[in-house]
Steps between C-alpha positions, in 0.01 A plus 500: 500500500612425145632185335854598395648411165751221550739408223620143456828386345527162331802290590690273265311184590298208365221637283279191519530443878261606781494877551677619817463862607774631732442793734751753642590622845465866591786702352601245238428421137353155460734383225809604696374352827440164330794520258709223660198277566332523158773295324418214737127522422483590133507146359186411696293819478408784269611790720401864522585741782321822594610826655337717765384849403800729454740205511680340208294544183162571663377862482475714810189475715247776436280430805499299823457124465455193719651153484165386363546757221843353424336158477255637245795640308655153488172356371509766228843366400351153480228635272756681283687174456179329392536241776210352692708372791852524639731411785636776721800569724583832661748643749399719797233744371485280190418208729232699679354573157508125439293433813252761379484327161438165671206654685350709222582298188523127574342448158810651332787361708568132564767542769665792678842510667592786731873555557627686807150637534200516730131566547598820687821705501635687804268770641294769326697764688833372368377510141365852534834605649688346208268668249568835665875436498502419128293808416750724679830315451438278193552126468876562509465534879389134514791341317719417800228368736339307215828329412528389862152342490503364150821300478650229719854560629752469219250511213589848378866403486421167330273654236571873476342529154151376593493665842628824346229499232233444762621790712504717187137396443418635844684826449337550159143420610252787481474650849124563498419158354716339769328702770158400370607135510600549864154637572345201324701271726383696804142393419580141404392225741362165383552302821129448557444390139769235462249225566294616203774425247401199292810447284840362608738755654868451583682731741875508428681644805863610531661407829703824507203725418483768771152612393298176483480241781483124446181507705346715228579238236359228724182708545452505123574128472262402779213739417477486122317170436759395240789691655863397539825662612866440426807657658798612292834507681729803482239719334395842625207701359590444135534122480499513122835679520652332805405143407370478143552124470319413821223746418459359149499143633223584749294669227545217251402242760184696580397641163598231252 
């Protein structure tokens, strides 16, 4: 496995505030995914977002990688910024990367929030099937089913610009990099290590998320020694898009 090169994008935010690193979901660019939430956070934090390999501004993956490798890539961003410590929030695979950071680098991160995320995603078989589909049919074949999972009813009509940009992110993602991310998720399972996390972790759950159960959020909250969970109403798998104000409020309450 190889640590992939992850590229971070600085947001227009407070330069002298605590550093907050924002992570993406699979198929999205971090800055677009967080675009409606960042304005609600930028007065309190110095914000940068990162992109998965082959997504947004990050280069394509050149070799297989794990979620632990992604975490090392995020630490490399921290080093590039010349920062000793940071706060972190990530959506879906970006949240899984956050849990890995909490385990592997508690000396670099003060608090981690996972949004619409988990310590394990679906089944290995389902991820291998999706990887195979993308390699043969491209990420374009995922646009319709992803839209159904990602957005709560009415969101695409209420905000066609943001939802449209996110679906374009998915269509434009590098097929092989996406497939390799699927295979990384197939291996990812931190359930038995949650109790080893020593820093505070918040699980932000969307009540319309068809992929993550409330019981999963409660598992994180009850097993991580300094764990907590909060439910966001009318949010599917991308709570930052469906409910940016509620998501930002939960993050500010936890991180600030």
